C-alpha positions as CSV (number, residue, x, y, z in Angstrom):
1,M,91.0,58.7,-106.2
2,R,94.7,58.4,-106.1
3,K,96.3,55.0,-105.6
4,R,98.7,54.9,-102.6
5,F,101.6,52.5,-102.6
6,H,103.3,51.0,-99.5
7,S,107.1,51.4,-99.2
8,E,107.5,47.6,-99.4
9,F,105.8,47.5,-102.7
10,M,107.8,50.4,-104.1
11,T,111.0,48.8,-102.9
12,K,110.1,45.5,-104.7
13,V,109.3,47.4,-108.0
14,V,112.5,49.5,-107.8
15,L,114.7,46.5,-107.2
16,E,113.3,44.9,-110.3
17,A,113.8,48.1,-112.3
18,I,117.4,48.4,-111.1
19,K,118.1,44.8,-112.2
20,G,117.1,45.8,-115.7
21,E,115.6,42.4,-116.7
22,K,112.3,44.0,-117.6
23,T,111.4,47.3,-119.1
24,I,109.6,50.0,-117.2
25,A,106.5,49.3,-119.3
26,E,106.6,45.6,-118.4
27,L,106.9,46.4,-114.7
28,S,104.1,49.0,-115.0
29,S,101.8,46.3,-116.5
30,E,102.9,43.6,-114.1
31,Y,102.5,45.6,-110.9
32,E,99.5,47.7,-112.2
33,V,101.3,51.0,-111.8
34,H,99.5,53.0,-114.5
35,N,101.9,55.9,-114.5
36,R,105.3,54.7,-115.8
37,T,106.9,57.9,-114.7
38,Q,106.1,56.9,-111.1
39,I,108.5,53.9,-111.4
40,V,111.2,56.0,-112.9
41,N,110.9,58.6,-110.1
42,W,111.0,55.8,-107.4
43,R,114.2,54.5,-109.1
44,K,115.8,57.9,-109.1
45,R,115.1,58.3,-105.3
46,A,116.6,54.9,-104.6
């Protein structure tokens, strides 16, 4: 079963990714997004 993320959640993660204070791997662990590429793709769309 695929995990679906709400837009508010994605926005929060992307804003942290843009700040650059944490690595994508750290954000992935912290927010339980198992596919790191997902965060990278969200950031590209932002």
